[in-house]
N, C-alpha and C positions, 0 to 999 in steps of 0.2 A: 778542489772539488768541495771540501768542507765549507769554504767561505761562500761558495755559490749556493749550496744547499740550505745553509742557515737562514738567509733572507727568504728563500722560497717557503721553508717550513713555517717561518713567522707569519708570512702572508696567509698561508693555508689555515694556521691556527686562528689568526685574527678573523678571517672570513667565517670560519666555523663558529667561533664564539659570537660573532655578530649575528649569524643566522639563529643560533640558539637563543640569544637575547631577544631577537625579533619575535621568535616563536612564543617566548614566555610573556612578552609584553603585549602582543596582539591578542585580543579576546577571540576565543574560538566561537564561531557562530553555530549555535544549536538550532536547527530549523525543522519546521513541519508545515502542514497545510491546514486550511480551514475546512470544516464541514458545517453546512447550514449557518447558524449564527455563532458557532464556537470556533474561535481561531486556535484553540488548544494551547495557547501560550501558558496558561495557568496549569495545564496538564504536564508540560515538560519542564517548566521552570524549576520545580523542586529538584529534579534530577540534575539540571544544569548547575544549580547551586551546590549540590552534593559533589558532582564531579570536579567543580572548581576547587572545592576544599581538599578532596583526596589527591588531586593531581597537581595542586599548586598552580593552576592555570585559570586565568580570567575567562569567563564565558558570557555570551550575550544570546538571548533567545529571539528568534524571528519566525513569523508565520506568514505564509503566502496564501493568497485567496483561493487558489485551486492547486490540484496536483500538477497540472501542466505548467503553471507559473513556478512552482517549486522545481520542476524538472529543468526549466529554462535557467533557473538560478544555479542548478548543479552543472549545467553545461558551461556556465561561466565561472565555475569553482567559487561561488559566493558563500557556500556553506561548508562546514567542517564535519559536523555530526548531524545526521538526518533521521528523523522519525517519519517513515513513509509507509504507505499501504502496499499490498502485494502487487497490484497492477502497476503502481508507480515504480516499484523496483524492477519489474520486467521491462517497462518502458525505458527506465534509466539505462539498462544494459545495451539498448539500441542507440542511445544518445551520447553516452560518455563512458569511458573505461577508467575514469579517475576515482571511482568509489568502490568500496568492497563491503560485504556484510560483516558487521561486528558480532551481532547476536540477534536473536528473535525471541519473542515470548513463547512460552510452552503452554499448551492446553492439556490438562490431564485427560485421561481416557474417557471419563464420564462426562466431560464437557466438550469433547471434540465435535459433537453434533451441533454446537451452538452457531458456528460460523459456516453457513451454507448459503447457496443461492437457490431461489425458487423461481419458477415461471408459472404464472397463473392466468386465468381468464375469467371474466364475469360469468356467473352462472347463466345469465340470460343469453350469452353468446353460444351456449350449447356445445362447447368444445369439451370433450372428455379425455383427450390425450394430446400430447405435444405433436404427434404425427398428424392429427387432424388440423392443428393450428398451422403446421407447415404446409399441408395440402391446401389450406384455405388462406394462405398468406396474402393473396391479392385482394381479399375482402376484409383484411384486418390491419389495424395499426399495431406497431410494435413500440411499447413504451418502456424505456430504460431510465436509469437513475441519473447518471452524469458520465461524461466521457472518461473521467479518471476513476470511476467506481469499479472495484474488483467484483463484488457480488452482483452489482446492478448494471454492469456493462460487459466486462471481460468474460465472466463465466457463461452468461447466456449466449454471447456471441460464439464462444468456443463450442458450446453444445449445438447451437444452430448450424455452425459450420460443418458439423458431422452429418447434418440432415438436408441441408440446402445446396442447390447447385451453384448458387451465386450469393453475393452479399445481400443482407437483409434490406438495405436501401433500394435494391433493384426489384425486390419481390413483394414486400409489404406495401400497403397503401402509403404509409409514411412511417419513419422512425422518429420518435419524439423523446426528448430528455426532460424529465420532470424535476431534476436537481436534488430531490430528497426521496428517500425510500418510501415514506408514507404518502408523498405526493404522487408517486408512480402508481400506487394502488388506487388512490382517489381519481386520478385521471383515467385509469382503465375503466372504472365504473361510469364515468361521464361519457366516455367514447362508446362503451358497451361492446362494439365489435373490435376487440383488442386483446392482445396478450401482453402481459407486463412482467417485468422481472425486478426483484429486490432481494435484500437480505432476509433470511428466514426469520430472524428475530423480529423484524418489523411486521412480517406477515402474522406471526404468532400474537403480536400485540393487538391485533384485531379482535382477539377473543372469539366471542360468539359470531362476530361479523365475518369470520372466515367462510361462513355458509354462503356468502354472496359470491364466492369464487369457486372455481374448480382448480385444484392443484394439478398442474400438468407435468411438472418435473421438479425434482429436488436433487441438488448436487451432492457429491461427497464432501466431507469437511475440507475447508479451504485453509491453506497455510496462512498464518498471520504475517503481517508485514514486518520487515526487519528494521534494525537500526544500522544505518550506513555510516561509514567513516571515510574521509579522504585518504587515498593511498599514500599521498606524499607527505603526510604528517609523520613525525618521528616514530620509530618503532616503540619507543618508551611510552609515548602518548597513546598509541593504538592499543598497546597491551594494557595500559592503565584504564582505558575506556572499557575494554572487554571485561576486565576484572571487576570494574565498578558495576557493570550490568549483571554479570554472573553472581555477584555477591550482594546485589541490591536488596533481595528479600531479607537477608540477615542484617545488613548494615543500615538500610534506610527503607523500611517497609512502607512508610508514608509516601515517599517519592514513587515507589512502585505502584501503589494504589492510585496515585494521581495520574500516572501514565495510563493505567488500565481504564480509568474512568472516562478518558477522552475518546476511547474507541469502544463502541458497544460490543463488538466481537471479541475484544480483549479482556472484558471484565472477569471471565472465569479463569483467566491465565494464572499460573502459580509462581513462575520464575522465568528468568532469561536463560537461554541455552544457545549453543553454537550449532546451527543446522548443517547437515551434510550437503554435498553438491546436488543431490537428487531432490532435495526438499521442495524447491520451487519448480524445477524442470518437469516434475510429474504432472503439473497442470496442463502442459502442452499436449498430453495424450488425450485430453477431453475432446479435441477437435477431430480425433480419428486419424490425423495426419499432422505431424509436427511442422511441416512446411506451411500448411494452412494456418496453424496457430501462430507461427512467426509472422506471417503476412498480416494477420489481424493486429498483432502487437506493433509491427512496424507502421501500420496505417495510423495508429494513434500516437506514434512517436514523432511524427512529422511536425 
């Protein structure tokens, strides 16, 4: 028996060593997605370099043109560490089970109001409440930001789902995507008979021009998007990644600032933390029915 077991153990050891060597030699792909003209490579590159140094693991940074193209890459296991938005994370859960949350940025209490969604309508449209907008859906365009936007698509759809008997596409004159938050507001003014949604930060950037709109609805603070990691990476690598994120404020504040500057909603964040299971699931309550919320998410996960 001893002579039989020895070759078997040698094969197992050789295979494990080969796998370990492969993991160390293959660069980890650190991925994200583009917004407007910023691919965000420069935003996550400092962290990728920092992690390569602390973990002794080569890294390469990659950006995909949209959230949905990033999700397709995750479906194919093309990325190892992923900086994604909140909606993208919820969509990912419907597409693949191969990734898990490593950490997410923390917003201090006095900055929690920064990341919200708003629904507005041009003043000339004479809508003073979201209920009026819903009642007059057949006379209005619905203008959203982009299919992968959290504050400019997911949040308004969840809110409208709690008020509408059917999908917005069946009730409004037309649903349009403007691709950028500022463009959604501009397009609403052009259409006039419209309601539009965007992130509250972009709305506040209008300054005095907010008088051109009636604010119909403002969401509660939205959880920031997480950093994902492939589940099948070694436990040591996953622990190293989480520690690198949790200690980033002390170990490499410049890398933390670079990440934050890539996402408007993340700029007030102070450090990375590990969220609990309810952190993202609480968003589903906005639709008034979790099954409705899941149907909306699954629709965009196709």
